[in-house]
C-alpha positions in Angstrom: -2.2 368.0 188.7 0.9 366.5 187.2 1.1 362.8 186.3 3.9 360.3 185.7 4.2 356.6 185.0 5.9 354.3 187.4 5.7 350.6 186.4 2.1 349.6 186.2 0.9 352.7 188.0 0.1 356.3 187.1 1.0 358.6 190.0 0.1 362.3 190.7 1.1 364.6 193.4 -1.2 367.6 194.2 -0.7 370.3 196.7 -4.2 371.5 197.8 -5.1 375.1 198.5 -7.5 376.1 201.3 -10.2 376.8 198.7 -10.7 373.1 198.3 -11.7 372.5 201.9 -15.2 371.6 202.9 -14.9 371.8 206.7 -12.0 373.8 208.0 -8.7 372.3 206.9 -10.4 369.2 205.4 -10.4 368.6 201.7 -14.0 368.3 200.4 -14.9 364.7 199.6 -16.2 365.8 196.1 -12.7 367.2 195.4 -11.1 363.9 196.5 -13.5 361.9 194.2 -12.7 364.3 191.3 -8.9 363.7 191.9 -9.5 359.9 191.8 -11.6 360.1 188.7 -9.1 362.3 186.9 -6.1 360.0 187.5 -8.3 357.0 186.4 -8.7 358.7 183.1 -5.0 359.0 182.8 -4.7 355.2 183.2 -7.0 354.9 180.1 -5.0 357.5 178.2 -1.6 356.1 179.0 -2.0 352.4 179.7 -4.8 351.6 177.2 -3.7 354.3 174.7 -7.2 355.6 174.1 -10.0 357.6 175.7 -13.1 356.8 177.5 -15.7 358.0 179.9 -16.4 357.2 183.6 -19.3 354.8 183.9 -19.1 354.1 187.6 -17.1 355.5 190.5 -17.3 354.0 194.0 -15.2 355.9 196.6 -14.4 355.1 200.2 -13.3 357.9 202.5 -11.2 356.3 205.3 -9.7 359.4 207.0 -10.0 363.1 206.7 -7.5 364.6 204.2 -6.0 367.8 205.7 -5.1 370.8 203.6 -2.1 371.7 205.8 -0.3 368.3 205.7 1.4 368.9 202.3 1.0 367.4 198.9 -1.3 364.4 198.3 -0.2 361.4 196.4 -2.7 359.7 194.2 -1.9 356.3 192.6 -3.9 354.4 190.0 -3.5 351.1 188.2 -5.5 349.1 185.7 -7.1 346.2 187.6 -8.9 344.6 184.7 -9.8 345.3 181.1 -12.5 343.3 179.4 -14.0 344.4 176.2 -15.1 348.0 176.5 -14.9 348.2 180.3 -11.7 349.0 182.2 -11.7 348.6 186.0 -9.2 350.9 187.7 -8.1 350.9 191.3 -7.2 354.3 192.8 -5.6 355.2 196.2 -5.3 358.7 197.7 -2.6 359.3 200.3 -2.3 362.4 202.5 1.0 364.4 202.9 2.2 361.9 205.5 1.6 359.0 203.0 -1.3 357.6 205.0 -4.1 356.0 202.9 -7.1 358.3 203.3 -9.4 357.3 200.4 -9.7 354.8 197.6 -11.9 354.2 194.7 -13.0 351.6 192.2 -13.5 353.3 188.9 -15.0 351.8 185.8 -14.4 353.4 182.4 -16.3 352.8 179.2 -13.3 352.6 176.8 -13.6 353.8 173.2 -11.7 352.4 170.3 -8.6 354.6 169.5 -10.3 355.7 166.3 -13.5 356.8 168.1 -11.5 358.5 170.8 -9.6 360.5 168.2 -12.7 361.6 166.4 -15.2 362.1 169.2 -12.9 363.1 172.1 -10.0 364.6 170.3 -7.7 362.1 171.9 -4.2 363.1 170.6 -2.5 359.7 171.0 -0.4 358.5 173.8 2.7 360.3 172.6 1.1 363.7 173.4 1.2 362.8 177.1 5.0 362.5 177.1 5.8 366.1 175.9 
């Protein structure tokens, strides 16, 4: 996965291989949930400038995501940040840019000092190399 920042969103494009299918030509739901969890972590890394861990992920699978429709687009944004909890909204689009899945992800956010010592968080600058 590659990530970039666009305004208040983090965006990733990912071209799935057939090895990620569950049923023939359909990307496994667990893989979709993993993609949505991963981009949510990048919201914490970039927008909150620290690290954290997933405390809750609620996914909704709206349409099958086909392997042969081209690269997926995953978009995530910080919905709310209160104390140690960050609420992140994620949307997953198929190669035709149709919304196929979404997730609400809650992250337990660490202080920048704790993220650096316990998670080896390198600082936000490392994500722009």
